[in-house]
C-alpha positions, 0 to 999 in steps of 0.5 A, a space after each residue: 490469543 484471539 485471531 482470524 483465519 482465512 477459511 476456505 477462501 470462497 469469499 468475504 464470508 470465509 473470514 472466521 474468528 479463531 483462538 490460538 496459543 500465545 506465540 513464542 519467538 524463535 531465534 532471531 524473531 520477535 513477537 509483536 502485540 498488535 495495536 492496529 491493523 490496516 486493510 488493503 485490496 489484496 486482503 480481499 483477494 486472499 479471502 476470494 481465493 484470487 491472490 495466487 494459490 489457495 493458502 492453508 485455511 488456518 492462515 491468519 490474514 493481513 499484511 499491515 499493522 503496528 504494535 509493540 514488542 512483546 517478546 524477543 528470541 535468542 540472538 536479537 539485539 537492539 530491540 526493547 520490549 515495549 518498543 512500538 514497531 512496524 514492518 514491511 510485509 516482505 520481511 526478508 527484503 532488508 535493503 538493496 534491490 528486490 529479489 524474487 526470494 522475498 515472496 517466500 516470506 510474505 506476512 499475511 500470505 505465506 505466513 500468519 499476518 496481523 489480524 490477531 492479538 500477536 504476530 511473529 516476524 523476524 526482528 531484523 525487519 522491524 522499524 522503530 516508531 518514533 515517539 513523535 508519531 501516533 499509533 494511527 500515523 504509524 499503522 498505515 505506513 508499511 504497505 500502501 504508504 511504502 508502495 507509494 514511497 517506492 513508486 514516487 521517491 525510490 523509482 520515480 525520483 520525484 523532485 519539486 515541480 514534477 507532475 505526478 499522476 495517481 490513478 484512483 483514490 485508494 490507499 496507494 494513490 492517496 499516499 502518493 498524493 501526500 508524499 508527492 506534495 511534500 516533495 513540492 510536486 504538482 499532483 493529478 488524481 483520477 476518480 469516478 466520484 466527484 466527492 472523492 475528487 473534492 476530497 483529493 483537492 482538500 489534500 492538495 491535488 492540483 488536477 482532478 479528473 472524473 474518468 467516468 464523465 471524462 473517459 478520455 482522461 489522458 487527454 484531459 491530463 495533457 490539456 491541464 498540463 499544457 501538453 506536457 503530461 505526467 513525469 511520474 505515473 502511479 499505475 494502479 489500474 493495470 492493463 485496462 488503463 496502461 495504454 492511457 497512462 502511456 499517452 498521458 506520460 511526459 517525455 522521459 516519464 516513469 510509469 510505475 505499475 503497482 496493481 490491476 484494479 481496473 481489470 484486464 485490457 480490452 486490446 493490446 497496446 496500440 500505442 506501443 511505439 509511444 513507449 520508445 518515442 517518449 523514452 518511457 520507463 515502465 517498472 513494476 514494483 512489489 511494495 518496498 524494503 525495510 530500509 525504504 520503510 525506515 526512510 519513509 518513517 523519517 519523512 512522515 516524522 519530519 513533515 508531520 504527515 497525517 494519514 487519511 483514515 476513512 473509518 475504524 472498526 473494532 477487532 470483533 468487527 473485522 468482517 464488517 471492515 472487510 465488507 466496507 473496504 470491498 464496497 469501494 466507498 472509502 477514501 484512504 485507510 480502513 483500520 481495525 483496532 485491537 
């Protein structure tokens, strides 16, 4: 089968085409014939050697995609050959609270991922794709969408009338916007691009703030909400934006810390006392469980939500897809089709 390897992890040029034997399922496993692959920011970090320890050079990357069941191993029941499926990248986190043991089997990181014609996963982690959903609707659900679902719904407990703030217009933030609007919330979103903010408004964003022209975006958010602030904040910026998120938060808000796209903080949290004064909850999350993904798939089906797809590449153009994602010019998902 055709595949890619991550190589020496010295940059985007490390991605290398490869050829592997077809996969054979072990007990409890399934082999999925890959149809679509979705790139995420951490896929860039892996090639740059910046996502934890360096991995074996022959590791197949990418943690998100969809396909059809090609073969199943001994002991697998309730899974038909040919069924379309998705899976979270923490494939041992089936349900319940997160456990750090989930990091031991992280598809595309500790184990071979989706950027190949076939991928091997525990059958118990697979979530069937309903017939009413297209491949494109299903493919982006298992990583950035699942992370947004966990942040907004599972942790954030979103309800109609809440104000949800998403930082940036990457995959997680765009999904947070769409899921929050489906729940009847008002949504604020930030970006350094007026064009991206205009696009966010076309998706239903109620408040848009250019953080480049308005560096004190937290004040603009408070002004736009009559001083109330945001009830749920999808914090993708990390240390560099956390202090502003704390100031932008409403009393009793939930700040869900997902990434560190804005880099390191220049100073400590000068507004540390605000966390106590506003009774804030700050929570870090790591994607979501198989059970959460199943709930997300059901909501996508019920509401007919269409993912935002920026651009699609062929399998042979995977390196170009990585470079395009790294350019930061995208809004929504970058796909690779097999």
